[in-house]
N, C-alpha and C positions, 0 to 999 in steps of 0.2 A: 893714542892718536893714530889716525889712518893716513898719515902723510904719504901721498903717491902710491897708495894701495888701490889697484884697479880691480873692478869687478865686484859683484855682490855674492855673498855666500848663500843667500836664500834659505837660511836655516837648514842646510844640508851638508853632508860630507862631500868630498871632492868627487867620488864616484857617483853619488846620487845626483849631484849637480850636473855632471856630464850626461848621465842618463836622461835627466829632465830636459836638457837642451836638445838632445837627440830626438826625443819624443815630440817636443814642441816644433822642431824643425821639420820633422816628418809630417806633422799635421799641417803646418804652414805651406809646405810644398804641395801637399795633396789638395787642400781646401782653398788656398790663396788668402784666407782670412780666418783668424781664430780670436776667441775671447779669452783673456787671461788677466792676471793681476798686472799692474803697471810695472812693478819691479821685474817680474819675469819677462814682460814684453820688452823692456829696455835692455835686459841682459840677452834676450834672444836676438835682438837686433845686432848686438856686438858679435854674436856667434854666427849668425846666418849670412850676414852681408859679405864677409870674406869668401864664404863658400860660393855665393852667387857670382862674385867677381871671378873666381876660378872657373865656374861653369860657363862663362861667356866664351872661353876658348877650349874646345873639346880636344884635349890631348891625353895620352895615356898617363902621363905624370899627374896632370890635374885630376883625373878620375881617381887615381890612387890616393892622392892627398885628401880629396873630399870623402872617399870611402873610409879612410882612416878616422875621420871625424864622425861620420854618420853610422857606419856599420850596417847599412841597409842598401842592398843592390838595387831594389826597385825605386827607392827614393833618389839614389844617385842617377839612375837612368832618366827619371822624370826631370830631375834638376838640369841635366845636360841636354836633353832633347826638347824640353818645353820652356822652362824658366830662363835658362841661359840665353838662348837666341832671342827671346822676347825682350830681355834687358840689355841686349847688345849695344844699343846706342846710348844708354844711360851711363854717365860716368860715376855713378855711386848713388847712395840714397835709395835703395831698392825697396825699402819697407817704410811704412807709416804707422805711427802709434797715435791712436785717438782715444782720449779718456772718456769713459762712460758714466762714471759715478761710483757709488759705493755699494758693495755687495750686501744683501739683506742679512745674511746669517752672521758674519763676523765683522762687517764694516770695512773689508779690504777694498782698496781702490781698484776698480776694474778698468780694462782698456781693450781696444781692438787693435791687433797688429795685422797688417795686410800688406800684400805685395802691391806696390804702386801701379805697375803696368797692367794689372788685372782688375783692379777695383777703382775705377774712376767715378763711380756713383757715390753719393753721400750715404752714410749709414742711417738706419732707421732712428728716428727720434732727434736727429741732429738737423737743424736747418741753418743755413748760412744767412746772416742778415747783411744787408747792404750797408757799408760803412758810410756814415753821414758826417759831414762837416758843417760848420756854421754857414759857410758860403753856399753849399749845395742847396739848402732849403730856400734861399732867396731866388735863385735862378730858375728853379723847377716849379715854383708856384704859379698857377694860372692867374690871369687878370680877373678883376672883379666882375666884368661883363660876362666872361665865360662861366663864372660860377652861378650867376643869376639865371642864365638861360635854362639849364637843366631843372632847376628848382621849379620854374613856372610850368614846364611841360609835364613833369611827373605828377603833380597834384591834379592837373586837368584830366589826365588819363585815369587816375584813381576815381575822380568824381564821375566820369562817364561810366566806368564800371559799376560804381555804386548806384547810379541812376538806373542802369540796365537791370541790376539785381532788384531794386525797389519796384521797377515796372513789372518784372517777371513775378515777383511776390504778389503784387496787386492783381495780376491776371489770374494767378493760382487761387487766391482767396475769392476773387469774383466767380471763378468757375465752381469753386467749392460751395459758395453761397447759392449759385444757380442750381446745382445738383441737390443741395439740401432742400431748397424750396420746391423742386420738382418731386422729390421723395415725399414731402409733406402733402402735396396736392394728390399724389397717387394713393396715399394712405386714407385720405378722406373720402 
């Protein structure tokens, strides 16, 4: 039993897990949004959020602590100069995990993990639906007189267009008949 055992092993040794988290963190800081499995995304969230909290205050000690976790000078610099100041006002929850579905090859559940302050747009394929309640439908429906007015106007416009098309076709056929009769008289 796993009573109070925190973290996921991700089918890796400890050193491999640490390297995976470093690589995913580097990609997240560079791109602000990455696609990975749900398990890795949730574990990455536990790894990267304390680092972002440290990056909010740029001190020598905080830089050393973050560097000891990431081992990449460029990523640490970007974290402290770009990501940290952007997240300054947020008291936590710097990342968001959005499930995407299942991967074609092995059926693993995929997710997007993104930095909240950088990605306020909705991901592709996801649309948010307005939450409806039973009461909302009653107050938002128009009256029956408002419904009838557009119905009577739209068919009239269609009939007028249809009449114009018929009239044009009649003119074209009449012109064609006149031309054909002129050609017959010329041939004789």
